[in-house]
C-alpha positions in Angstrom: 405.7 58.6 84.6 402.5 60.3 86.0 399.5 59.8 87.8 396.3 61.6 87.8 395.5 64.1 90.4 392.5 66.5 90.7 390.2 66.9 88.1 389.9 70.4 86.6 386.5 70.0 85.3 384.7 72.8 87.2 387.6 75.0 85.7 387.4 74.4 82.2 383.6 75.1 82.3 384.0 78.0 84.3 386.6 79.2 81.4 384.2 78.1 79.2 381.0 80.1 80.5 379.4 76.4 80.8 377.3 74.8 83.2 377.4 70.9 83.7 374.3 71.0 82.3 375.0 72.3 79.3 377.9 70.2 79.1 375.9 66.9 79.9 373.4 67.7 77.1 376.7 68.7 74.6 378.1 65.2 75.3 375.1 63.1 76.1 377.2 62.7 78.7 374.6 62.3 82.6 374.9 65.0 84.4 374.9 62.8 87.3 378.5 61.3 85.7 379.7 65.1 84.9 379.2 65.9 88.5 381.0 63.0 90.2 384.0 63.6 87.5 384.1 67.4 89.0 383.6 66.1 92.7 386.5 63.5 92.1 384.4 60.6 92.9 384.7 58.9 89.4 388.1 59.5 86.8 387.3 59.7 83.4 387.5 57.2 80.6 389.9 58.3 77.9 387.4 57.9 75.7 384.9 60.3 77.7 388.2 63.1 78.2 388.7 62.9 74.8 384.8 63.6 74.5 384.6 66.2 77.0 388.1 68.0 75.8 386.6 68.5 72.2 383.5 70.0 73.6 385.4 72.5 75.6 388.0 72.8 73.4 390.9 72.1 75.5 393.4 69.1 75.3 392.6 65.9 77.8 395.9 67.1 79.7 394.0 70.4 80.6 391.1 68.3 82.3 393.3 66.8 85.4 396.1 67.6 87.2 399.0 65.3 86.9 401.9 64.4 89.1 405.5 62.7 88.5 406.0 59.7 89.9 409.3 59.7 91.7 411.6 57.4 89.7 410.0 56.8 86.5 412.8 57.2 84.1 411.7 58.7 81.0 412.7 56.3 77.3 415.6 58.2 75.4 
């Protein structure tokens, strides 16, 4: 099992050579909301993460650090 860590959206924007405003225009997500994700004030919903990942040509997994939860067992 995993829990969400730090948002990596700022890194993904830099790699894509895009600004928060440009991403906002591409996705129709308010710039203020994107800023909240970048600053780790809110976590993206699955639908929002999918939209942003699509716009940035990356995986949803690339948008956050993922931390393993101790004691979690995988299904075999």
